[in-house]
PAFI-352990 format. One record per residue (C-alpha): x negated, y, z negated. Coordinates in steps of 0.25 Angstrom, whole numbers, plus 5000, padded with zeros to 4 digits. Layout:
REM PAFI-352990
PT      X      Y      Z
PT      X      Y      Z
...
This chain:
REM PAFI-352990
PT      X      Y      Z
PT   5283   5059   4969
PT   5285   5071   4979
PT   5274   5080   4984
PT   5263   5070   4981
PT   5254   5068   4993
PT   5244   5057   4990
PT   5234   5058   4979
PT   5236   5057   4964
PT   5249   5060   4958
PT   5246   5071   4948
PT   5258   5068   4939
PT   5255   5053   4937
PT   5249   5055   4923
PT   5257   5067   4919
PT   5270   5067   4911
PT   5282   5071   4919
PT   5284   5084   4910
PT   5269   5088   4914
PT   5272   5085   4929
PT   5285   5093   4928
PT   5277   5105   4923
PT   5267   5104   4935
PT   5278   5102   4945
PT   5287   5113   4940
PT   5274   5122   4939
PT   5273   5123   4954
PT   5284   5133   4954
PT   5276   5142   4944
PT   5263   5140   4952
PT   5271   5143   4965
PT   5276   5157   4959
PT   5262   5160   4955
PT   5256   5157   4969
PT   5268   5166   4975
PT   5264   5177   4966
PT   5249   5176   4969
PT   5252   5176   4984
PT   5262   5188   4982
PT   5273   5180   4988
PT   5287   5186   4989
PT   5296   5184   4976
PT   5306   5177   4985
PT   5295   5166   4987
PT   5293   5166   4971
PT   5308   5163   4970
PT   5307   5152   4980
PT   5296   5146   4972
PT   5303   5146   4959
PT   5316   5141   4965
PT   5312   5130   4975
PT   5315   5119   4965
PT   5327   5125   4959
PT   5329   5118   4946
PT   5327   5104   4952
PT   5323   5092   4943
PT   5309   5088   4945
PT   5314   5074   4946
PT   5301   5065   4947
PT   5296   5070   4934
PT   5310   5070   4927
PT   5311   5055   4930
PT   5297   5053   4926
PT   5300   5060   4913
PT   5312   5052   4911
PT   5305   5039   4914
PT   5292   5041   4906
PT   5296   5050   4894
PT   5309   5044   4891
PT   5309   5030   4896
PT   5319   5033   4907
PT   5329   5041   4899
PT   5333   5053   4908
PT   5342   5059   4898
PT   5330   5061   4889
PT   5323   5070   4898
PT   5329   5083   4902
PT   5331   5086   4917
PT   5330   5101   4914
PT   5316   5099   4909
PT   5312   5093   4923
PT   5319   5104   4932
PT   5312   5116   4938
PT   5315   5128   4930
PT   5324   5139   4935
PT   5317   5151   4940
PT   5319   5164   4932
PT   5331   5172   4935
PT   5323   5185   4938
PT   5314   5177   4948
PT   5326   5172   4955
PT   5332   5186   4957
PT   5319   5191   4963
PT   5319   5179   4973
PT   5334   5181   4976
PT   5331   5196   4979
PT   5319   5193   4988
PT   5327   5182   4995
PT   5338   5192   4998
PT   5328   5202   5004
PT   5322   5191   5013
PT   5336   5187   5018
PT   5339   5202   5021
PT   5326   5204   5029
PT   5329   5192   5038
PT   5342   5197   5042
PT   5343   5205   5055
PT   5345   5220   5052
PT   5359   5221   5057
PT   5363   5209   5047
PT   5357   5216   5036
PT   5364   5229   5039
PT   5378   5221   5039
PT   5375   5215   5026
PT   5373   5228   5019
PT   5385   5232   5010
PT   5392   5245   5015
């Protein structure tokens, strides 16, 4: 399993659905830390979106094997995907990302890109 560096596997005695909640919970934990340390909202957006809606494959396959005797059709893939970020949070991230890009452009490039 990825991100395991020696030691005990914390998920070995947990059901796949409980492990899924722990794994997906790291996004919420990251947002809380970002707020606590007053990081820019563009960082919040990255934290929320860095997995997209990818499948948490290891636990999905474990669920299919353990809970349904290997029947993947019996377990919904959607249940084992990272959730989509809320639209309002995405808009804030897009706005902040645009500001950062504008700040990095040389002054003459910014002036040329302004509508006349």
